[in-house]
N, C-alpha and C positions, 0 to 999 in steps of 0.2 A: 090761816086754817090751810088745811090740804087740800089741793086741786084733784077733781075727778077726771076720770079719763077723757071727756068731751073737752074740757078745759085745756088738757094737755094737748089734745090733738089739734084746736083752734090754734094754741099757741104755737106749735110746729108747723102749722100750715102758713103763718104769719113769716114765721123764719124762711119757709121755703120759697114763698113769694119775694122775699128780700125786704120785707118791711122792717124784720128784725134781724141782726146778725146771730149765729150760733152761739158768741158770748152772752149777748143780751137775753137770749133764750134760756140758757143756763143758769143766767143772774136771777131771773124771774123764779124759775122752777127752785132755785136754792133757797130764795126768799120766800116762797110760797107753800112750798111742797110739803116738806117733814114737820115743820114747827107744830107742836102740840097735836100731831097725830098719833093715836094710841098704838098704830101700827109700827110706830118705829122701834120699840124693843124688840117686837119680833122681827123686823128687818134685822136689826144690829145680831140678833141671835143667829137668823139664817146666814148672814154673813160669816159670822164666826164658824158657825158648822161647816159651811162650804170650803172656807181655807182649812180647816181642820181635816175634813175629808178629801181635801186634794193632796196634803200633807201625808196622810196615812196612805193613799194609795201610791204615792211616790216612794215613800218609807217601805211599804209593804213589799213593792216590786223589787227595791233595793235590796231588802233584806233577804229575798229570795234568790235573787241574782247572785248576792255576795257570797250566800252559803254554799248555793250548788252550782255556780257557775261552771266549773271544771266537769261536773258531772253531766250537766245538761247538753243535749244535742242542741245544734243551731236552729232547729224548729222551735224547740222548747223555749229558748230564749227570746226569740221573734215573737213566740206566742203571747208571753209574758209581757214584753214591752209593748206588743200590738194591744193587747187588752188594757194596759195602764193609759196607752193614748186615747183609745175608744171610750174609757170611762172617764177621763178629763173633757174630752168634746161632749160627750152627753150630759156631763154635770152641767157645764157651761150653758149648753141650750136648755137644760131646766131650770137653772137659774134666771136665764133670760126670758123663760116663758114660752119658748119654742123659736124655731129658726126665723120666723117672720117678725119676731120681737127683737131680735139681737140688735139691729141697728138702731132701735130707738131706745134701748133700756136705759135707765137714768140712775145716778146717785150711787148707793153702795153696791147694787148689783151690777152696775157697769164694771167698777172695779175688780168685783169677784170674778164676772166674765172674762174680763181681760186677761186677770191672772191666771185663769185655768186654762184658757187658749194659749198662753204664753208657755206655760207647763207642757202642755201638749205638744208644741213646736219642738222642746226639748226631747221628749219621750219618741217622738217621731223620727227626729235625727238619729237618734241611737237603734230604732227599730229599723231603719233602713240601712244603717251601716253594718249591723248585724247580720241582716238578711243577705247580704253579697259577699263574695268572697275575693274582690279586688275592688281597688278604688274605693276601699271603705269609708275614709274620712271624707272626700269629696262628695260620694253619693248620699252620706248621711246629713251633710250640711246642707245638701240642695234639697233634699226631704225637709229638713227643718225650716228653711227658708221658705218654700213652698206653704207650709202650715202657717209658719209666722206670717207671711203677706197676707193669707187668707184671713188670718184672726185680725191682722191690722185693718183691712178693709172693712171687715165686718164690724168692728168696734174699734174706733181710734183712740188710742191714750198714749201717754208718755211711756209706760211700760210695753205696751205691744210695739209701739216705734223702735225702743232701744231693743227689744228682742230681733225684730225685724233687721235692724242695723246690724247687729251681732252676728245674725246668722248670713247676711250678705258679705260681711267681711271675710267669716269664716269660709264659706262656698269660694269665694275669689280666691284667696290664698291657696285653699285646696286644690282647686282645677289648675291653677298656674303651677302650682308644685308640682301636680301630675305631668302636667305638658313639658315643664322645662325646671327639672329638680335644681335648686340650690342658686335660682337666679334672682338675686336682690334686685337686680335691675328691673327685670320684667314684673316681677310681685310690686315692687313700689311703683312702677307706673300705673299699674291695675288700680291700685288701692287710691294711688292720685286721682284717677279718671272717676272713680267710683265716688270719692268724696267730692270731687267738683259737681258730679252729677247730682249728688245730693244736696249740694247748695242751690244749684239751678232749680230743681223741683221744689225745694221749699219756698224758694224766692216766688215761683209761680202758685204757690199754695197747692201744690199737690201733696206735699209731705206735710202733715202736722203733728204735733205742734210745731210751728214755723221756728220759733226760736230754738228749741231742741234739736231740730232737724239741722238747723243751721250751724249750729255748735257742733254737733257730731260729724257733719260732714266737712267742715273746715278740720277740725281734728284728724280724720280719716285722711283727709288730702296731705295735712302735714306730715302724718306719720310714715305714709306712702313715699313722699318728696323727699324724705331723709334716708329711706332704706338704701339707696345706691351710694352712700356717702363712703363707704370703704373701698369700693373697687373705681366707681365712676362718680367722683365727686363733682364734676362740672354739673353733670347730669342733677345731681340732687339740688346743687346751687340754682340752676335753671328752672326746676320744677318749684322749689320753695319761692322763689322771686315770682313766678307765674302766679302761685296762689296769692302772694301778695298784691299782686295788682288785680286779679280777680276779686278781690275782697274788697279793695279799695273803690276799684269801678263800680262795682254792684252797689256798694252803699251810697253812691250818689243818688242811686234811683230808689234804693229800699231805705236807706237811713235806718237801719238797724244796728244798735251797739255792738252786737255780738260779730257781724262782719268787720267793724273797725276794731275791735279787739284781737280778731283772726288776722287781719292784716298787719297790726301792729306786732303780734307775736312771729309771724312768719317773717317779717322785716328784721326783728331783733332777733332772729335765729341765723338767716342767712348773710347778713352784713358782717357780723364777726367771723362768719366761717370763710367768706371770701377774703376778708382781710388778712386771716391768719394765713390762708392758702397763698395768696399773692406775696406775703412776706417771708413765707419759709417757715412760719412759727417765730420770726425774730421780735414781732411786736408781743409786748407783755400782756398780761391778764388785767393789768390796771387800764391799759389803754384800750383794750378790748371793751372792758366795762364801760369807759367813756363813749366809745362809739355806740355800744348798744343804748346806752342813756340817751344820747344825742339822738337817736333816731325814734327812740320812743317819745321823747319831747317834741320831736318835729312833727310826727305822726299826731300827736294830741293836740298840738296848736292847729294843725290842719283841721283835725276833726272839729275842735271847738269853733273855729271860724266858720267851717261849712253849716254846723248847727244854729250860729249867730244869723247866717245870711238867709235862712229858711224863711 
């Protein structure tokens, strides 16, 4: 049967005191919450209506801007985009039941609020970028990041994290590009640092969902590490090797499969690159494949041995 509000508050207090974990609280709510509840159909209808409404708001704004963009003044463009952003934020608050209820909203409403806030981050980025006359992309990405972070703090979901991570990457690349145009080295180093910071913050449970944050952080760091490959290959090798070491060392304490996989991928990427560079390309693709396979096998055996030793 469905739980009433007092029961839900009591369950949430148990989680707050540490008696239950957040995952256990959600499992109990999922097991006892909506089953057999006559309001379930209403909730589904409200969820569908919220998604359709958000889509219509974005579609309407895009249509207005697409048809009249060249004829509209900067002020009019900002007004349309800003109105869409405000409408999305207000819609999210209404679905959640008010500002005070955003952090505790559950189930379908949680997904709706997260989606609407994520869309608001996108429109906020376009609003800020349109409002200024210089550094449009950098300022827009920064504004989108601020809104995305706010939404992520208020309601932490996989979608809100992905939007925040994407905005962080965009803002980092934008400001580096504004400072030092066409600098693959600096841009790569900045992304590498951002990815490693993401790994660290997910390990200490600041970023959630932890596995997703680990995977995105590792992917961002690897992408950044490979950026200097064209003009500063040794730096790319060093950064990629450092990522592999970070992942393997962190795996000893965290024991997350994501870290092991990330370490294996980084190793598999950097070793053939170094061998190819040191031999001046004399080593054939078959030998490189053997080297990569040997590295994967070795790291896999190490991982299995560590797992058995727990």
